[in-house]
C-alpha positions in Angstrom: -1.6 26.1 -11.4 1.3 24.2 -11.9 2.0 23.6 -15.2 3.0 20.0 -16.6 3.6 18.3 -19.5 3.4 14.9 -18.0 2.0 11.6 -19.9 0.7 9.2 -17.4 0.7 6.5 -20.1 4.5 6.6 -20.5 6.9 4.7 -18.5 8.6 6.4 -15.8 12.3 7.0 -15.2 14.1 4.1 -14.4 16.7 3.6 -11.2 20.1 5.5 -11.4 22.8 3.8 -12.7 25.2 3.8 -10.5 22.7 3.1 -7.6 22.2 6.4 -5.3 19.4 7.7 -3.3 16.9 9.7 -4.8 17.0 13.5 -4.2 14.0 15.7 -3.4 11.6 16.3 -5.8 11.5 19.4 -7.9 9.3 21.8 -6.2 5.9 22.5 -7.5 4.1 25.7 -6.4 0.7 24.0 -6.7 -1.0 21.2 -8.2 -0.4 18.6 -9.8 2.2 18.1 -7.6 4.3 14.8 -8.7 2.1 12.6 -6.3 -0.8 14.0 -8.7 1.1 12.9 -11.8 2.0 9.1 -10.2 -1.5 8.3 -9.3 -2.8 9.2 -12.7 0.0 7.0 -14.0 -0.3 3.9 -12.3 -3.5 1.9 -14.2 -0.9 2.2 -17.0 2.1 1.3 -14.9 0.2 -1.6 -13.4 -0.7 -3.1 -16.9 2.6 -2.7 -18.3 4.4 -4.0 -15.4 2.3 -7.2 -15.7 2.5 -7.8 -18.8 6.4 -7.4 -18.5 7.0 -9.7 -15.5 5.1 -12.7 -17.4 8.3 -12.9 -19.4 10.8 -11.7 -16.3 12.9 -14.9 -15.9 12.9 -13.9 -12.0 10.0 -14.4 -11.3 9.4 -18.1 -11.5 12.5 -18.8 -9.1 10.5 -16.9 -6.9 7.0 -18.3 -7.0 9.8 -21.7 -7.3 11.4 -20.7 -3.6 7.8 -20.0 -2.4 6.8 -23.5 -3.0 9.9 -25.2 -2.1 9.8 -22.9 1.3 6.1 -24.3 1.7 7.3 -27.9 0.9 9.5 -28.1 3.4 7.4 -26.7 6.0 9.8 -23.9 6.1 8.8 -19.9 7.4 8.3 -17.5 4.6 8.5 -13.8 5.7 7.9 -10.8 3.4 8.8 -7.6 4.9 9.8 -3.7 4.5 9.8 -0.2 5.9 7.0 2.4 5.8 5.1 2.1 2.3 7.1 -0.5 1.4 6.1 -2.4 5.1 2.3 -1.9 4.1 2.9 -3.1 0.2 4.8 -6.4 2.0 1.8 -7.4 4.1 -0.6 -6.9 0.5 2.0 -9.3 -1.2 1.9 -12.0 1.6 -1.6 -11.8 1.4 -2.1 -11.9 -2.2 0.7 -14.7 -2.0 -1.5 -16.6 0.6 -4.5 -16.4 -1.5 -2.4 -18.0 -4.3 -1.7 -20.8 -2.2 -5.0 -21.8 -1.1 -6.5 -21.4 -4.9 -3.9 -23.9 -6.0 -4.7 -26.3 -2.8 -1.5 -25.8 -1.3 -1.7 -26.2 2.7 0.8 -23.0 3.4 1.9 -24.6 6.8 1.4 -24.1 10.3 2.6 -20.2 10.0 1.8 -19.5 6.6 3.6 -16.3 5.1 4.1 -13.4 7.2 4.6 -9.8 7.4 6.7 -8.4 10.4 8.5 -4.9 10.4 11.4 -5.2 9.0 13.6 -3.8 12.7 11.8 -6.5 14.3 12.6 -9.0 11.3 16.2 -8.1 12.1 16.5 -8.3 15.7 14.7 -11.7 15.7 15.5 -13.4 12.3 14.0 -16.6 10.9 15.7 -20.1 10.7 15.8 -21.3 7.0 12.7 -20.9 4.8 12.8 -17.5 2.5 12.7 -13.6 3.2 11.1 -11.6 0.6 12.2 -7.5 1.2 10.2 -5.4 -0.4 12.1 -1.5 -1.1 11.4 0.6 -3.6 14.8 2.2 -3.6 16.6 -0.5 -2.0 18.4 2.0 0.8 16.4 1.1 3.8 18.5 0.3 6.5 16.4 -2.1 8.2 15.3 -4.1 5.6 18.7 -4.7 4.5 19.8 -5.9 7.9 16.1 -8.0 7.9 17.7 -9.8 4.8 21.4 -9.7 5.8 20.3 -11.6 9.2 18.0 -14.3 7.4 20.6 -15.5 5.0 23.0 -15.8 8.2 20.2 -18.1 9.8 20.1 -20.1 6.6 17.5 -18.6 4.9 17.3 -17.8 1.0 16.6 -14.2 0.3 14.5 -12.3 -2.3 14.1 -8.3 -3.3 11.3 -7.0 -5.0 12.6 -3.2 -5.9 12.9 -0.8 -8.5 16.8 -1.6 -9.7 19.0 -3.5 -9.5 22.1 -1.6 -7.9 21.2 -1.0 -4.6 22.5 -2.5 -1.3 19.6 -4.5 -1.0 20.1 -6.0 -3.9 23.5 -7.3 -3.2 22.1 -9.5 -0.3 19.1 -10.7 -2.8 19.5 -14.4 -3.8 16.6 -13.5 -6.0 15.7 -10.0 -7.6 12.8 -9.0 -9.2 13.0 -5.4 -10.2 10.4 -3.2 -11.5 12.3 -1.1 -13.3 10.2 2.2 -12.8 11.2 4.8 -10.2 8.3 7.0 -8.0 8.6 10.7 -8.8 7.3 11.6 -5.9 8.9 11.3 -1.6 4.8 10.5 -1.1 5.0 7.4 -2.3 2.5 5.6 -4.5 4.5 3.8 -7.2 6.3 2.2 -4.1 3.0 0.8 -3.0 1.5 -0.2 -6.1 4.7 -1.8 -7.9 5.1 -4.6 -5.3 1.7 -5.7 -5.3 1.6 -6.0 -8.9 4.8 -7.8 -8.8 3.2 -10.2 -6.1 0.0 -10.6 -8.6 2.9 -12.0 -11.3 4.1 -14.2 -9.1 0.8 -15.8 -7.9 0.1 -16.2 -11.3 3.4 -18.9 -11.4 1.4 -20.5 -8.4 -1.9 -20.8 -9.6 -1.0 -21.4 -13.1 -3.6 -18.3 -14.4 -3.0 -15.2 -16.0 -5.0 -12.0 -14.1 -7.5 -10.3 -15.8 -5.0 -7.1 -17.2 -8.2 -5.2 -17.7 -9.6 -5.5 -14.9 -6.9 -4.6 -13.1 -6.3 -1.4 -15.1 -9.9 -0.4 -14.5 -10.7 -0.7 -11.0 -7.0 1.2 -10.1 -8.9 3.6 -12.3 -12.0 3.2 -11.0 -10.3 3.9 -7.7 -9.2 7.3 -8.3 -12.1 8.7 -10.7 -14.5 10.6 -8.1 -12.1 13.7 -7.7 -15.2 15.8 -6.6 -16.2 13.2 -3.6 -12.4 13.0 -3.0 -12.6 17.3 -2.3 -16.0 16.8 -0.4 -14.6 14.2 2.4 -11.2 16.7 2.5 -13.2 19.8 2.8 -14.7 18.4 5.7 -11.6 17.0 6.8 -10.0 20.5 6.7 -10.3 21.3 10.7 -9.7 18.1 12.0 -6.9 17.5 14.5 -6.1 14.2 14.5 -7.4 11.4 11.8 -8.9 7.4 12.5 -8.7 4.6 9.9 -10.4 1.8 10.3 -10.7 -1.9 8.4 -10.7 -5.2 8.6 -9.4 -8.2 6.5 -7.6 -7.3 3.5 -8.7 -3.6 4.1 -5.8 -3.4 7.0 -3.1 -2.8 5.2 -4.8 -0.3 3.2 -5.4 1.4 6.1 -2.2 1.5 7.4 -0.7 3.2 4.0 -3.6 5.9 4.4 -2.5 6.7 7.9 0.7 7.1 6.7 0.3 9.2 3.7 -2.1 11.4 5.8 1.1 12.2 7.9 3.4 12.4 5.1 1.3 14.6 3.0 -1.1 16.5 5.1 0.7 16.6 8.7 -2.1 15.3 10.1 -1.5 13.3 13.4 -3.5 9.6 12.1 -3.7 6.5 13.8 -5.1 2.8 12.2 -7.1 0.4 14.4 -8.7 -2.8 13.6 -12.5 -2.3 12.9 -13.0 -4.3 16.1 -10.1 -3.0 18.1 -11.7 0.4 17.4 -14.8 -0.1 19.5 -12.6 -1.2 22.6 -11.6 1.6 24.2 -10.5 4.1 21.8 -14.0 6.4 21.3 -13.2 8.1 24.4 -10.5 10.0 22.8 -12.5 11.0 19.5 -15.2 13.8 19.0 -15.8 16.9 17.3 -12.0 17.3 16.0 -11.5 13.5 14.9 -11.9 12.7 11.4 -12.6 9.1 10.8 -12.2 6.9 7.4 -13.5 3.2 7.1 -11.5 1.0 4.3 -14.4 -1.3 3.5 -13.1 -2.8 0.1 -12.7 -6.6 0.8 -15.3 -8.7 -0.5 -14.1 -11.7 2.0 -16.6 -12.0 4.8 -18.4 -8.6 3.7 -21.5 -9.0 5.1 -19.9 -9.9 9.3 -17.8 -6.8 7.9 -20.4 -4.6 7.1 -22.6 -5.4 10.4 -19.9 -4.3 12.7 -18.6 -1.3 10.6 -22.5 0.1 10.7 -22.1 -0.3 14.2 -18.4 1.6 14.6 -19.9 4.6 12.3 -22.9 4.9 14.2 -20.9 5.1 17.5 -18.5 7.9 15.9 -21.3 9.7 15.0 -22.8 10.0 18.0 -19.9 11.6 19.5 -19.7 14.2 16.4 -16.9 12.4 14.4 -16.8 13.7 11.0 -16.9 9.9 9.3 -16.1 9.2 5.5 -15.3 6.0 4.2 -13.6 4.1 1.0 -16.1 1.5 0.0 -16.5 -1.0 -2.9 -20.0 -0.4 -4.9 -21.6 -3.3 -3.2 -20.6 -2.6 0.2 -21.7 0.8 -0.5 -25.0 0.1 -1.3 -25.7 -1.6 1.9 -23.9 1.2 4.4 -26.3 3.9 4.9 -25.2 7.4 3.6 -26.1 8.9 6.8 -22.8 7.0 8.5 -20.4 8.5 6.4 -21.6 12.2 6.2 -18.5 13.5 5.3 -18.8 11.6 2.1 -17.0 8.2 0.4 -15.1 7.3 -2.1 -16.5 4.2 -4.4 -14.3 1.3 -5.5 -15.7 -0.6 -8.7 -16.0 -4.5 -7.5 -13.9 -6.7 -10.1 -15.1 -10.1 -9.4 -12.9 -11.5 -12.0 -9.7 -10.9 -9.9 -8.9 -12.8 -6.7 -10.3 -10.8 -3.8 -7.2 -9.3 -2.3 -6.0 -8.1 -5.4 -9.3 -6.5 -6.2 -9.4 -4.7 -2.8 -5.7 -3.7 -2.3 -5.5 -2.2 -6.0 -9.0 -0.9 -6.0 -8.4 1.1 -2.4 -4.4 2.1 -3.3 -5.8 4.8 -6.0 -8.6 5.9 -3.8 -6.4 6.5 -0.5 -4.0 8.3 -2.4 -6.1 10.5 -4.1 -8.0 11.0 -0.8 -4.7 11.9 0.5 -3.6 14.5 -2.1 -7.3 16.0 -1.6 -6.3 16.3 2.2 -3.0 17.9 1.5 -4.3 20.3 -1.1 -7.4 21.4 1.5 -4.1 22.0 4.0 -2.1 23.9 1.2 0.6 21.5 2.2 2.9 19.9 -0.7 2.6 15.8 -0.5 6.1 15.6 -2.7 9.1 16.6 -0.2 7.2 14.9 3.0 7.7 18.3 4.7 12.0 18.1 4.4 11.6 21.4 2.2 11.5 22.8 6.2 15.3 22.4 7.4 14.0 21.3 10.9 11.9 18.4 9.2 15.1 17.7 6.8 17.3 17.7 9.6 15.2 15.2 12.1 15.1 12.8 9.0 19.0 13.1 8.8 19.0 11.9 12.5 17.1 8.9 11.5 19.4 7.9 9.4 
């Protein structure tokens, strides 16, 4: 067992000044990994960050820019790469919900969340582009921001610090100020979601329940025993499928990335309905599947289709588990998730996408970390402690 004196309630280190890309996390021979620490820190970070952003002078201008683009019927794009891409999808969901709650028509395109490389190749004309980049060094995100700006768009950036290459092409800069200590990013996913909540508060003119934010995030990672049960069932699997619908699609994509980074199992995300149209023949006893169903919007319809998807999967021998909100779990027979389930608390005081995204975030991260333990892989360096994968990573830069 590795020894750590980590305090999950304390602020994480600030970004480097002057800016530089992060170095490989310090090695740990076993759990708790840096990723373990980051998961424990997230409920405290979320509450701390939300409180600070309420007084941050950059949040108001971002909310104003969103409302101005909507009023002018101009496009709004939120974009990023990797974990930041999935966070961008969550940010878009939170902002759309805030606009709807405020009675604002989002226009013909609403708020889009394409991948950054595609945004750079086909930049929007005018409007607002919001980049999400934890460290601010992702080349594709920076290119998307620069291309949008050259096409007449305003640019905003949600990032940890203000000295990065991305910050140099941002008209509006919102900083989260605390840096993820693992390369298997968890803080990098959650911090932009919390930032979006602060922006949404300005749009809705109503504060979020801070206590509910911390509670649902702590609850998502509370059942370590259940995560270990699922991890043990998944350990021999050769590939993992993650399915989701509604707001859970962003979380499903993030879980796929986390499993591949941390536990090195080839994985794929499928929309709930898409999974049932031709993908089953490639599954069987060596397949693991996770259903993510925490979104309370149209839950009855999503549950009805999920029951069919899980029933079909169990018939062909797939190892099925789930991440479920409490009420969804009560309506889904245990026989359909023989590998186990993680239960996320309901949070009726939070907006539906906020409750879904924050609750599933810590649950999917805990599950990933326990799968890595079961497979004896260290999640922190995302395999770049192996010279071949370090060289492969360098070849992409």
